[in-house]
C-alpha positions as a Markdown table, in Angstrom:
| # | Residue | x | y | z |
|---|---|---|---|---|
| 1 | Unk | 73.1 | 103.0 | 87.4 |
| 2 | Unk | 74.9 | 101.3 | 84.9 |
| 3 | Unk | 78.7 | 100.9 | 84.6 |
| 4 | Unk | 78.7 | 101.6 | 80.6 |
| 5 | Unk | 75.8 | 104.0 | 80.8 |
| 6 | Unk | 77.0 | 106.8 | 78.0 |
| 7 | Unk | 75.4 | 110.2 | 78.5 |
| 8 | Unk | 75.7 | 111.6 | 75.0 |
| 9 | Unk | 72.9 | 113.7 | 75.2 |
| 10 | Unk | 74.0 | 117.6 | 75.6 |
| 11 | Unk | 72.5 | 119.3 | 78.8 |
| 12 | Unk | 72.9 | 123.2 | 78.9 |
| 13 | Unk | 70.6 | 124.3 | 81.7 |
| 14 | Unk | 69.2 | 121.4 | 83.4 |
| 15 | Unk | 70.9 | 119.1 | 86.3 |
| 16 | Unk | 71.4 | 115.5 | 86.5 |
| 17 | Unk | 70.0 | 114.4 | 89.7 |
| 18 | Unk | 70.1 | 111.1 | 91.6 |
| 19 | Unk | 68.7 | 109.7 | 94.8 |
| 20 | Unk | 70.8 | 107.9 | 97.1 |
| 21 | Unk | 68.2 | 105.5 | 98.9 |
| 22 | Unk | 69.9 | 102.2 | 98.9 |
| 23 | Unk | 68.5 | 98.5 | 99.4 |
| 24 | Unk | 70.0 | 98.9 | 103.2 |
| 25 | Unk | 69.0 | 102.3 | 103.4 |
| 26 | Unk | 72.5 | 103.4 | 104.3 |
| 27 | Unk | 72.0 | 106.9 | 103.2 |
| 28 | Unk | 69.5 | 109.3 | 101.4 |
| 29 | Unk | 70.3 | 112.3 | 99.9 |
| 30 | Unk | 69.9 | 113.8 | 96.6 |
| 31 | Unk | 73.1 | 115.3 | 94.3 |
| 32 | Unk | 72.3 | 117.5 | 91.3 |
| 33 | Unk | 74.8 | 118.8 | 88.9 |
| 34 | Unk | 75.5 | 121.0 | 86.2 |
| 35 | Unk | 77.7 | 121.7 | 83.3 |
| 36 | Unk | 79.7 | 124.8 | 85.0 |
| 37 | Unk | 82.5 | 126.2 | 86.3 |
| 38 | Unk | 84.4 | 125.1 | 89.2 |
| 39 | Unk | 82.4 | 125.4 | 92.7 |
| 40 | Unk | 84.2 | 127.1 | 95.8 |
| 41 | Unk | 82.8 | 125.1 | 98.6 |
| 42 | Unk | 83.2 | 126.4 | 102.1 |
| 43 | Unk | 86.4 | 125.0 | 103.9 |
| 44 | Unk | 84.4 | 123.8 | 106.4 |
| 45 | Unk | 82.5 | 121.5 | 104.4 |
| 46 | Unk | 85.4 | 120.7 | 101.9 |
| 47 | Unk | 87.1 | 119.4 | 105.1 |
| 48 | Unk | 84.5 | 117.2 | 106.1 |
| 49 | Unk | 83.9 | 115.9 | 102.7 |
| 50 | Unk | 87.9 | 114.9 | 102.4 |
| 51 | Unk | 88.0 | 113.5 | 105.8 |
| 52 | Unk | 85.2 | 111.3 | 105.0 |
| 53 | Unk | 87.1 | 110.0 | 101.6 |
| 54 | Unk | 87.6 | 106.5 | 102.7 |
| 55 | Unk | 84.8 | 105.6 | 104.8 |
| 56 | Unk | 82.4 | 106.8 | 107.7 |
| 57 | Unk | 81.6 | 103.5 | 109.2 |
| 58 | Unk | 78.2 | 102.7 | 110.5 |
| 59 | Unk | 77.4 | 106.4 | 110.7 |
| 60 | Unk | 75.9 | 105.6 | 107.2 |
| 61 | Unk | 73.3 | 103.1 | 109.1 |
| 62 | Unk | 72.0 | 106.5 | 111.2 |
| 63 | Unk | 71.3 | 109.0 | 108.3 |
| 64 | Unk | 67.9 | 107.4 | 107.7 |
| 65 | Unk | 66.3 | 108.8 | 110.6 |
| 66 | Unk | 66.3 | 112.3 | 109.2 |
| 67 | Unk | 63.4 | 113.8 | 106.9 |
| 68 | Unk | 64.7 | 115.1 | 103.5 |
| 69 | Unk | 62.2 | 117.8 | 104.4 |
| 70 | Unk | 65.0 | 119.2 | 107.1 |
| 71 | Unk | 67.7 | 119.1 | 104.8 |
| 72 | Unk | 69.3 | 122.3 | 103.3 |
| 73 | Unk | 71.2 | 123.1 | 100.8 |
| 74 | Unk | 74.8 | 124.5 | 100.1 |
| 75 | Unk | 76.7 | 125.8 | 97.3 |
| 76 | Unk | 76.0 | 127.6 | 93.8 |
| 77 | Unk | 74.1 | 125.8 | 90.8 |
| 78 | Unk | 74.3 | 128.1 | 88.2 |
| 79 | Unk | 73.5 | 127.1 | 84.3 |
| 80 | Unk | 75.8 | 127.8 | 81.8 |
| 81 | Unk | 74.6 | 127.6 | 78.1 |
| 82 | Unk | 78.3 | 126.0 | 77.1 |
| 83 | Unk | 76.7 | 122.6 | 75.3 |
| 84 | Unk | 78.7 | 120.4 | 77.8 |
| 85 | Unk | 77.5 | 117.2 | 78.3 |
| 86 | Unk | 76.2 | 116.6 | 82.0 |
| 87 | Unk | 78.6 | 113.6 | 83.5 |
| 88 | Unk | 76.9 | 110.3 | 84.3 |
| 89 | Unk | 76.4 | 109.3 | 87.4 |
| 90 | Unk | 79.7 | 107.5 | 87.9 |
| 91 | Unk | 81.6 | 110.6 | 86.8 |
| 92 | Unk | 80.1 | 112.2 | 90.2 |
| 93 | Unk | 82.9 | 110.7 | 92.1 |
| 94 | Unk | 85.5 | 111.9 | 89.3 |
| 95 | Unk | 84.5 | 115.7 | 89.6 |
| 96 | Unk | 82.7 | 116.3 | 92.9 |
| 97 | Unk | 84.9 | 119.0 | 94.1 |
| 98 | Unk | 87.1 | 118.6 | 91.4 |
| 99 | Unk | 89.1 | 116.1 | 92.8 |
| 100 | Unk | 89.4 | 113.8 | 90.3 |
| 101 | Unk | 89.8 | 115.5 | 87.2 |
| 102 | Unk | 90.7 | 119.6 | 86.4 |
| 103 | Unk | 89.5 | 119.8 | 83.0 |
| 104 | Unk | 87.6 | 122.9 | 82.4 |
| 105 | Unk | 85.3 | 121.7 | 79.7 |
| 106 | Unk | 84.0 | 118.7 | 82.7 |
| 107 | Unk | 84.3 | 120.6 | 85.9 |
| 108 | Unk | 80.8 | 121.0 | 87.5 |
| 109 | Unk | 79.2 | 122.6 | 90.0 |
| 110 | Unk | 77.6 | 120.6 | 93.2 |
| 111 | Unk | 74.3 | 121.2 | 94.7 |
| 112 | Unk | 73.8 | 118.8 | 97.1 |
| 113 | Unk | 70.8 | 118.3 | 99.5 |
| 114 | Unk | 71.9 | 116.6 | 102.8 |
| 115 | Unk | 70.3 | 115.8 | 106.0 |
| 116 | Unk | 73.1 | 116.9 | 108.3 |
| 117 | Unk | 76.6 | 118.7 | 107.5 |
| 118 | Unk | 78.4 | 115.3 | 108.6 |
| 119 | Unk | 76.1 | 113.3 | 105.8 |
| 120 | Unk | 78.1 | 115.2 | 103.1 |
| 121 | Unk | 78.7 | 112.8 | 99.9 |
| 122 | Unk | 82.3 | 112.4 | 100.0 |
| 123 | Unk | 84.1 | 112.1 | 96.7 |
| 124 | Unk | 85.5 | 108.4 | 97.8 |
| 125 | Unk | 82.7 | 107.2 | 99.9 |
| 126 | Unk | 79.2 | 106.8 | 97.6 |
| 127 | Unk | 76.4 | 104.9 | 98.6 |
| 128 | Unk | 74.1 | 103.5 | 96.7 |
| 129 | Unk | 73.0 | 105.7 | 94.1 |
| 130 | Unk | 69.7 | 104.8 | 92.2 |
| 131 | Unk | 68.2 | 106.8 | 90.0 |
| 132 | Unk | 65.1 | 108.7 | 90.8 |
| 133 | Unk | 63.0 | 106.2 | 93.0 |
| 134 | Unk | 59.6 | 106.7 | 94.2 |
| 135 | Unk | 59.7 | 107.5 | 98.2 |
| 136 | Unk | 57.2 | 104.8 | 98.5 |
| 137 | Unk | 59.4 | 102.3 | 96.9 |
| 138 | Unk | 62.5 | 103.6 | 98.8 |
| 139 | Unk | 60.8 | 103.4 | 102.3 |
| 140 | Unk | 59.8 | 99.7 | 101.3 |
| 141 | Unk | 63.6 | 98.6 | 100.7 |
| 142 | Unk | 64.5 | 100.1 | 103.9 |
| 143 | Unk | 65.8 | 97.2 | 106.4 |
| 144 | Unk | 65.5 | 97.3 | 110.1 |
| 145 | Unk | 68.6 | 98.8 | 111.7 |
| 146 | Unk | 69.6 | 95.4 | 113.2 |
| 147 | Unk | 69.6 | 94.0 | 110.0 |
| 148 | Unk | 71.6 | 96.8 | 108.5 |
| 149 | Unk | 74.3 | 96.0 | 110.9 |
| 150 | Unk | 73.8 | 92.4 | 110.3 |
| 151 | Unk | 74.6 | 92.4 | 106.7 |
| 152 | Unk | 77.2 | 94.8 | 107.2 |
| 153 | Unk | 79.2 | 92.9 | 109.7 |
| 154 | Unk | 79.0 | 89.7 | 107.9 |
| 155 | Unk | 80.0 | 91.3 | 104.7 |
| 156 | Unk | 83.2 | 92.5 | 106.5 |
| 157 | Unk | 83.8 | 89.4 | 108.0 |
| 158 | Unk | 83.9 | 87.4 | 105.0 |
| 159 | Unk | 85.9 | 90.2 | 102.9 |
| 160 | Unk | 88.3 | 90.6 | 105.7 |
| 161 | Unk | 89.3 | 87.0 | 105.7 |
| 162 | Unk | 89.9 | 87.0 | 102.1 |
| 163 | Unk | 92.1 | 90.2 | 102.4 |
| 164 | Unk | 94.0 | 88.8 | 104.9 |
| 165 | Unk | 94.9 | 85.5 | 102.6 |
| 166 | Unk | 95.4 | 87.4 | 99.9 |
| 167 | Unk | 97.7 | 89.7 | 102.0 |
| 168 | Unk | 99.6 | 86.3 | 102.9 |
| 169 | Unk | 100.2 | 85.0 | 99.3 |
| 170 | Unk | 101.4 | 88.1 | 98.2 |
| 171 | Unk | 103.9 | 88.1 | 101.1 |
| 172 | Unk | 104.9 | 84.6 | 99.8 |
| 173 | Unk | 104.9 | 85.4 | 96.4 |
| 174 | Unk | 107.0 | 88.5 | 96.7 |
| 175 | Unk | 109.3 | 87.4 | 99.7 |
| 176 | Unk | 112.5 | 85.2 | 100.0 |
| 177 | Unk | 111.2 | 82.0 | 99.1 |
| 178 | Unk | 109.7 | 82.9 | 95.5 |
| 179 | Unk | 110.6 | 86.4 | 93.7 |
| 180 | Unk | 112.9 | 87.9 | 96.5 |
| 181 | Unk | 111.7 | 91.3 | 95.7 |
| 182 | Unk | 110.9 | 91.9 | 99.5 |
| 183 | Unk | 112.3 | 90.9 | 102.8 |
| 184 | Unk | 112.7 | 92.0 | 106.3 |
| 185 | Unk | 116.2 | 94.0 | 106.1 |
| 186 | Unk | 115.5 | 96.6 | 103.7 |
| 187 | Unk | 112.9 | 99.4 | 102.8 |
| 188 | Unk | 110.8 | 96.8 | 100.4 |
| 189 | Unk | 109.2 | 95.3 | 103.0 |
| 190 | Unk | 107.0 | 92.2 | 103.0 |
| 191 | Unk | 103.6 | 94.0 | 103.2 |
| 192 | Unk | 104.8 | 96.6 | 100.4 |
| 193 | Unk | 102.9 | 94.4 | 97.6 |
| 194 | Unk | 99.7 | 94.1 | 99.3 |
| 195 | Unk | 99.8 | 98.0 | 100.2 |
| 196 | Unk | 100.1 | 98.8 | 96.3 |
| 197 | Unk | 97.6 | 96.1 | 95.2 |
| 198 | Unk | 95.2 | 97.5 | 97.4 |
| 199 | Unk | 95.8 | 101.1 | 96.3 |
| 200 | Unk | 95.4 | 100.1 | 93.4 |
| 201 | Unk | 92.2 | 98.6 | 93.5 |
| 202 | Unk | 91.1 | 101.6 | 96.0 |
| 203 | Unk | 91.5 | 103.6 | 92.8 |
| 204 | Unk | 89.1 | 101.3 | 91.2 |
| 205 | Unk | 86.7 | 99.9 | 93.9 |
| 206 | Unk | 86.7 | 102.8 | 96.0 |
| 207 | Unk | 86.5 | 105.7 | 93.7 |
| 208 | Unk | 86.1 | 105.3 | 90.0 |
| 209 | Unk | 83.3 | 102.6 | 90.2 |
| 210 | Unk | 82.4 | 102.6 | 93.6 |
| 211 | Unk | 79.0 | 104.2 | 93.0 |
| 212 | Unk | 78.0 | 101.6 | 90.6 |
| 213 | Unk | 79.2 | 98.8 | 92.9 |
| 214 | Unk | 77.0 | 100.7 | 95.2 |
| 215 | Unk | 73.8 | 100.6 | 92.7 |
| 216 | Unk | 74.0 | 96.9 | 92.9 |
| 217 | Unk | 74.5 | 96.7 | 96.7 |
| 218 | Unk | 75.6 | 99.1 | 99.3 |
| 219 | Unk | 77.1 | 95.9 | 101.6 |
| 220 | Unk | 79.0 | 94.4 | 98.4 |
| 221 | Unk | 80.7 | 98.1 | 98.4 |
| 222 | Unk | 81.5 | 98.3 | 102.2 |
| 223 | Unk | 82.8 | 94.8 | 102.1 |
| 224 | Unk | 85.5 | 95.3 | 99.0 |
| 225 | Unk | 86.6 | 98.4 | 100.3 |
| 226 | Unk | 86.5 | 98.6 | 103.9 |
| 227 | Unk | 86.8 | 94.6 | 104.4 |
| 228 | Unk | 88.8 | 93.5 | 101.8 |
| 229 | Unk | 90.9 | 96.3 | 100.6 |
| 230 | Unk | 91.5 | 97.8 | 104.4 |
| 231 | Unk | 92.3 | 93.9 | 105.2 |
| 232 | Unk | 94.5 | 93.6 | 101.9 |
| 233 | Unk | 96.8 | 96.4 | 103.3 |
| 234 | Unk | 98.3 | 97.1 | 106.7 |
| 235 | Unk | 99.9 | 100.1 | 108.2 |
| 236 | Unk | 100.9 | 98.4 | 111.4 |
| 237 | Unk | 103.3 | 95.7 | 109.6 |
| 238 | Unk | 104.9 | 98.6 | 107.7 |
| 239 | Unk | 105.5 | 100.4 | 110.6 |
| 240 | Unk | 107.1 | 97.6 | 112.6 |
| 241 | Unk | 109.1 | 96.7 | 109.9 |
| 242 | Unk | 110.6 | 100.0 | 110.1 |
| 243 | Unk | 111.0 | 99.6 | 114.0 |
| 244 | Unk | 112.6 | 96.5 | 113.2 |
| 245 | Unk | 115.2 | 98.4 | 111.0 |
| 246 | Unk | 116.2 | 100.9 | 113.8 |
| 247 | Unk | 116.2 | 98.0 | 116.6 |
| 248 | Unk | 119.5 | 97.0 | 114.3 |
| 249 | Unk | 120.7 | 100.5 | 113.9 |
| 250 | Unk | 119.7 | 101.7 | 110.2 |
| 251 | Unk | 117.8 | 104.8 | 110.7 |
| 252 | Unk | 118.4 | 105.6 | 107.6 |
| 253 | Unk | 116.6 | 102.9 | 106.2 |
| 254 | Unk | 113.6 | 103.4 | 108.4 |
| 255 | Unk | 113.1 | 106.6 | 106.9 |
| 256 | Unk | 113.3 | 105.9 | 103.6 |
| 257 | Unk | 111.0 | 102.8 | 103.9 |
| 258 | Unk | 108.6 | 105.1 | 105.1 |
| 259 | Unk | 108.8 | 107.9 | 102.2 |
| 260 | Unk | 109.5 | 104.9 | 99.3 |
| 261 | Unk | 106.2 | 103.1 | 101.0 |
| 262 | Unk | 104.2 | 106.4 | 101.1 |
| 263 | Unk | 105.5 | 107.4 | 97.3 |
| 264 | Unk | 104.6 | 104.0 | 96.2 |
| 265 | Unk | 101.2 | 103.7 | 97.5 |
| 266 | Unk | 100.0 | 107.3 | 96.4 |
| 267 | Unk | 101.0 | 106.8 | 92.9 |
| 268 | Unk | 99.4 | 103.2 | 93.0 |
| 269 | Unk | 96.5 | 104.7 | 93.7 |
| 270 | Unk | 97.1 | 107.7 | 91.1 |
| 271 | Unk | 97.6 | 104.3 | 88.3 |
| 272 | Unk | 94.4 | 102.9 | 89.5 |
| 273 | Unk | 92.7 | 105.9 | 89.1 |
| 274 | Unk | 93.8 | 106.6 | 86.0 |
| 275 | Unk | 93.2 | 103.1 | 84.6 |
| 276 | Unk | 89.8 | 102.8 | 85.4 |
| 277 | Unk | 89.0 | 105.9 | 83.9 |
| 278 | Unk | 90.4 | 104.6 | 80.8 |
| 279 | Unk | 88.3 | 101.4 | 81.3 |
| 280 | Unk | 85.6 | 103.5 | 82.0 |
| 281 | Unk | 85.6 | 105.4 | 78.7 |
| 282 | Unk | 86.0 | 102.4 | 76.8 |
| 283 | Unk | 83.2 | 100.8 | 78.1 |
| 284 | Unk | 81.1 | 104.0 | 77.2 |
| 285 | Unk | 82.3 | 103.9 | 73.5 |
| 286 | Unk | 81.6 | 100.0 | 73.5 |
| 287 | Unk | 77.9 | 100.7 | 74.5 |
| 288 | Unk | 77.6 | 104.0 | 72.5 |
| 289 | Unk | 78.3 | 101.6 | 69.3 |
| 290 | Unk | 76.5 | 98.6 | 70.7 |
| 291 | Unk | 73.6 | 100.6 | 72.2 |
| 292 | Unk | 73.9 | 98.3 | 75.0 |
| 293 | Unk | 74.2 | 99.1 | 78.8 |
| 294 | Unk | 70.9 | 100.7 | 79.5 |
| 295 | Unk | 70.4 | 101.3 | 83.3 |
| 296 | Unk | 67.5 | 99.0 | 83.3 |
| 297 | Unk | 69.8 | 95.9 | 82.6 |
| 298 | Unk | 72.0 | 96.9 | 85.8 |
| 299 | Unk | 68.9 | 96.7 | 87.8 |
| 300 | Unk | 68.8 | 93.0 | 87.6 |
| 301 | Unk | 71.6 | 92.3 | 89.6 |
| 302 | Unk | 70.4 | 94.7 | 92.2 |
| 303 | Unk | 70.3 | 93.9 | 95.9 |
| 304 | Unk | 66.9 | 95.6 | 96.4 |
| 305 | Unk | 64.6 | 93.4 | 98.0 |
| 306 | Unk | 64.6 | 91.4 | 101.6 |
| 307 | Unk | 64.3 | 88.2 | 99.7 |
| 308 | Unk | 67.7 | 88.9 | 97.9 |
| 309 | Unk | 69.3 | 89.9 | 100.9 |
| 310 | Unk | 68.5 | 86.8 | 102.6 |
| 311 | Unk | 69.7 | 84.9 | 99.8 |
| 312 | Unk | 73.2 | 86.8 | 99.7 |
| 313 | Unk | 72.9 | 86.8 | 103.7 |
| 314 | Unk | 72.9 | 83.0 | 103.5 |
| 315 | Unk | 75.5 | 82.6 | 100.9 |
| 316 | Unk | 77.7 | 85.0 | 103.2 |
| 317 | Unk | 77.2 | 82.9 | 106.5 |
| 318 | Unk | 77.7 | 79.5 | 104.7 |
| 319 | Unk | 81.1 | 80.9 | 103.5 |
| 320 | Unk | 82.0 | 82.4 | 106.7 |
| 321 | Unk | 81.4 | 79.1 | 108.2 |
| 322 | Unk | 83.4 | 77.1 | 105.5 |
| 323 | Unk | 86.5 | 79.5 | 106.0 |
| 324 | Unk | 86.2 | 79.3 | 109.8 |
| 325 | Unk | 85.8 | 75.5 | 109.9 |
| 326 | Unk | 88.7 | 75.1 | 107.1 |
| 327 | Unk | 91.0 | 77.4 | 109.1 |
| 328 | Unk | 90.0 | 75.8 | 112.6 |
| 329 | Unk | 90.9 | 72.6 | 111.1 |
| 330 | Unk | 94.3 | 73.4 | 109.7 |
| 331 | Unk | 95.2 | 75.4 | 113.1 |
| 332 | Unk | 94.5 | 72.4 | 115.2 |
| 333 | Unk | 96.6 | 70.3 | 112.9 |
| 334 | Unk | 99.4 | 72.5 | 112.4 |
| 335 | Unk | 99.7 | 74.5 | 115.6 |
| 336 | Unk | 102.1 | 72.3 | 117.3 |
| 337 | Unk | 104.8 | 73.1 | 114.5 |
| 338 | Unk | 104.8 | 76.3 | 114.8 |
| 339 | Unk | 105.0 | 77.2 | 111.2 |
| 340 | Unk | 103.9 | 80.3 | 109.3 |
| 341 | Unk | 100.8 | 78.1 | 108.3 |
| 342 | Unk | 99.4 | 78.0 | 112.1 |
| 343 | Unk | 99.8 | 81.7 | 112.1 |
| 344 | Unk | 97.7 | 82.1 | 109.4 |
| 345 | Unk | 95.1 | 80.4 | 110.5 |
| 346 | Unk | 94.8 | 81.9 | 113.6 |
| 347 | Unk | 94.6 | 85.2 | 111.7 |
| 348 | Unk | 92.0 | 84.6 | 109.7 |
| 349 | Unk | 90.2 | 84.4 | 113.6 |
| 350 | Unk | 91.2 | 87.3 | 114.6 |
| 351 | Unk | 90.5 | 89.5 | 111.7 |
| 352 | Unk | 87.1 | 89.9 | 111.5 |
| 353 | Unk | 87.1 | 91.8 | 114.8 |
| 354 | Unk | 89.6 | 94.2 | 113.5 |
| 355 | Unk | 88.0 | 95.0 | 110.5 |
| 356 | Unk | 84.4 | 95.5 | 112.9 |
| 357 | Unk | 86.4 | 97.8 | 114.9 |
| 358 | Unk | 87.8 | 99.7 | 112.2 |
| 359 | Unk | 84.5 | 100.1 | 110.6 |
| 360 | Unk | 82.8 | 101.3 | 113.7 |
| 361 | Unk | 85.8 | 103.8 | 114.5 |
| 362 | Unk | 85.6 | 105.0 | 111.0 |
| 363 | Unk | 82.4 | 107.3 | 112.1 |
| 364 | Unk | 84.9 | 109.8 | 114.0 |
| 365 | Unk | 85.9 | 110.8 | 110.2 |
| 366 | Unk | 84.9 | 114.3 | 109.1 |
| 367 | Unk | 83.5 | 115.1 | 112.8 |
| 368 | Unk | 86.2 | 117.0 | 114.6 |
| 369 | Unk | 87.5 | 117.3 | 118.0 |
| 370 | Unk | 85.1 | 118.7 | 120.5 |
| 371 | Unk | 81.6 | 120.3 | 119.9 |
| 372 | Unk | 83.1 | 122.9 | 117.4 |
| 373 | Unk | 84.3 | 119.9 | 115.2 |
| 374 | Unk | 88.1 | 121.6 | 115.3 |
| 375 | Unk | 90.4 | 120.0 | 112.5 |
| 376 | Unk | 87.4 | 118.5 | 110.6 |
| 377 | Unk | 90.1 | 118.0 | 108.0 |
| 378 | Unk | 91.7 | 115.0 | 110.1 |
| 379 | Unk | 90.5 | 111.5 | 109.5 |
| 380 | Unk | 90.3 | 110.7 | 113.4 |
| 381 | Unk | 88.7 | 107.4 | 113.0 |
| 382 | Unk | 91.6 | 106.2 | 110.7 |
| 383 | Unk | 94.3 | 107.8 | 112.6 |
| 384 | Unk | 93.2 | 106.0 | 115.5 |
| 385 | Unk | 93.0 | 102.8 | 114.3 |
| 386 | Unk | 96.2 | 102.8 | 112.4 |
| 387 | Unk | 98.0 | 104.2 | 115.8 |
| 388 | Unk | 96.1 | 101.7 | 118.1 |
| 389 | Unk | 97.2 | 98.8 | 115.7 |
| 390 | Unk | 100.9 | 100.0 | 115.3 |
| 391 | Unk | 101.0 | 100.1 | 119.3 |
| 392 | Unk | 99.7 | 96.8 | 119.6 |
| 393 | Unk | 101.8 | 95.1 | 117.3 |
| 394 | Unk | 104.8 | 96.7 | 118.6 |
| 395 | Unk | 104.2 | 95.3 | 122.4 |
| 396 | Unk | 103.6 | 91.7 | 120.5 |
| 397 | Unk | 106.9 | 92.1 | 119.2 |
| 398 | Unk | 108.5 | 93.3 | 122.3 |
| 399 | Unk | 106.7 | 90.4 | 123.9 |
| 400 | Unk | 108.0 | 87.6 | 121.5 |
| 401 | Unk | 111.8 | 89.5 | 122.3 |
| 402 | Unk | 111.1 | 88.7 | 126.1 |
| 403 | Unk | 109.3 | 85.4 | 126.1 |
| 404 | Unk | 111.1 | 84.0 | 123.2 |
| 405 | Unk | 108.8 | 80.9 | 123.2 |
| 406 | Unk | 107.5 | 79.0 | 120.3 |
| 407 | Unk | 104.1 | 78.8 | 121.8 |
| 408 | Unk | 103.9 | 82.4 | 122.2 |
| 409 | Unk | 105.7 | 83.5 | 118.8 |
| 410 | Unk | 102.7 | 81.5 | 117.0 |
| 411 | Unk | 100.0 | 82.9 | 118.9 |
| 412 | Unk | 101.5 | 86.5 | 118.7 |
| 413 | Unk | 102.1 | 86.3 | 114.7 |
| 414 | Unk | 99.0 | 85.0 | 114.1 |
| 415 | Unk | 97.5 | 88.1 | 115.9 |
| 416 | Unk | 99.8 | 90.4 | 114.3 |
| 417 | Unk | 98.7 | 89.2 | 110.6 |
| 418 | Unk | 95.1 | 89.6 | 111.7 |
| 419 | Unk | 95.7 | 92.8 | 113.7 |
| 420 | Unk | 97.0 | 94.0 | 109.9 |
| 421 | Unk | 92.7 | 94.1 | 109.7 |
| 422 | Unk | 92.4 | 96.9 | 112.3 |
| 423 | Unk | 95.3 | 99.1 | 110.5 |
| 424 | Unk | 94.5 | 100.0 | 107.0 |
| 425 | Unk | 96.5 | 101.6 | 104.2 |
| 426 | Unk | 93.9 | 101.9 | 101.4 |
| 427 | Unk | 91.9 | 103.8 | 103.3 |
| 428 | Unk | 94.9 | 105.9 | 104.6 |
| 429 | Unk | 96.2 | 106.5 | 101.0 |
| 430 | Unk | 92.9 | 107.3 | 99.9 |
| 431 | Unk | 92.4 | 109.9 | 102.2 |
| 432 | Unk | 95.9 | 111.0 | 101.6 |
| 433 | Unk | 95.0 | 111.4 | 97.8 |
| 434 | Unk | 91.6 | 113.3 | 98.4 |
| 435 | Unk | 93.7 | 115.8 | 100.6 |
| 436 | Unk | 96.7 | 116.2 | 98.1 |
| 437 | Unk | 93.7 | 116.7 | 94.8 |
| 438 | Unk | 91.9 | 118.9 | 97.5 |
| 439 | Unk | 92.1 | 123.1 | 97.9 |
| 440 | Unk | 94.5 | 122.5 | 101.0 |
| 441 | Unk | 97.1 | 119.9 | 99.1 |
| 442 | Unk | 99.6 | 120.8 | 102.2 |
| 443 | Unk | 97.1 | 118.6 | 104.7 |
| 444 | Unk | 97.8 | 115.4 | 102.6 |
| 445 | Unk | 101.6 | 115.7 | 103.7 |
| 446 | Unk | 100.6 | 116.8 | 107.3 |
| 447 | Unk | 98.2 | 113.9 | 107.8 |
| 448 | Unk | 101.0 | 111.6 | 106.6 |
| 449 | Unk | 103.3 | 113.0 | 108.9 |
| 450 | Unk | 100.9 | 113.1 | 111.8 |
| 451 | Unk | 100.0 | 109.2 | 111.3 |
| 452 | Unk | 103.6 | 107.9 | 111.0 |
| 453 | Unk | 105.5 | 110.1 | 113.8 |
| 454 | Unk | 103.0 | 109.2 | 116.3 |
| 455 | Unk | 103.0 | 105.7 | 115.4 |
| 456 | Unk | 106.6 | 105.5 | 114.7 |
| 457 | Unk | 107.3 | 107.5 | 118.1 |
| 458 | Unk | 104.7 | 105.6 | 120.3 |
| 459 | Unk | 106.5 | 102.3 | 118.4 |
| 460 | Unk | 109.8 | 103.4 | 119.5 |
| 461 | Unk | 108.8 | 103.6 | 123.1 |
| 462 | Unk | 107.1 | 100.3 | 123.4 |
| 463 | Unk | 109.6 | 98.1 | 121.1 |
| 464 | Unk | 112.8 | 99.7 | 120.8 |
| 465 | Unk | 113.8 | 101.5 | 123.7 |
| 466 | Unk | 112.6 | 98.0 | 125.9 |
| 467 | Unk | 114.6 | 95.9 | 123.3 |
| 468 | Unk | 118.3 | 98.2 | 123.6 |
| 469 | Unk | 117.7 | 98.4 | 127.6 |
| 470 | Unk | 116.8 | 94.8 | 128.4 |
| 471 | Unk | 119.2 | 93.4 | 125.7 |
| 472 | Unk | 116.6 | 91.3 | 124.1 |
| 473 | Unk | 118.2 | 89.1 | 121.4 |
């Protein structure tokens, strides 16, 4: 699929269909869209779609074991003679379930063929969409499961480290040393700029253009969204800064910090979606005038063969070795000084395992509780990593207060910076955004309240109470 492909031919009763196969065979399903009235999807199915808005982790690697012949169809696909142009494949993300656009002329109904209920395409998580491939060609492109895992893990590691480095740079750029806009003593906490930038980019790479990125490489889409954006943003750091405020008695500032942080992140992703849609529109206008941007041109960049996968793998392994080598050398040189540089280099080693754990636990999103699948609308995978990271962050902060050692402080602070990769604001806010635009917008605020209250409450028990009772300075 091409980023700038324009679909100028009106389609009245036909449907636009794409088969999601994947260079890595991460998922297989077909989507057919017809220009029609808004579709009414079963609440249980909508819950799964919304809760899988950010990621479904390694569940995507197992979907190809299901036969397409055993799949089932849901929803309605009536044809309307209204002359409305069918949306392009990139618009699938913008119109699926009416999440991203509520303009009546461009509303679509969705008819999805999918192996299992938990494999439903979500509005944000879209694996590689390759238009109408021959089944033999699809089978030829499949990679063994172990290679699938290896490719995912290496992409997550490299992009996770890049996310840590970017977060650190934004901390320094907007912190007291340079711009002076953020600090540890008010509601504009140090990680606020990175959370806003990550949420904005999620609107571009995770919503509007994710299908286009996936058409080049599934692993690139996973690396950019789950790896880079998930590591660029951090919920645990946000939660810990609010805990630091209440330790000093600033309860009102802590509450305002959560509200302001949620507000700015939510509007950052909205701004990202709107600007990305505008950019896509400009690309279409440009390509419509020049006649460029055909699907065949983008196929040259598609990583759809073992040789291309291997070439990318070699490059990323070299990058990972270089990054870890440089970080290790700098860590050895600066560790004795205990400065922020040593903490950053240590964080680059801690970050990748955090990303891997978060990606693995994302398989819980859209599953619900128990065999009955209760509360499918809650992304339990994202909730689990954010709460867990917040608790570990609080425990490390308590240790720093209790031990009061430069060596321990350096190690604990480095782990805390890297621990930001385990938690995520970009995925959290993408799920919040999808819920807010669904048929049950109250779920967005309930989800945010559950995440904040559990993380903050446990943080008080782990960090604030010991500091108050033991009198740590």
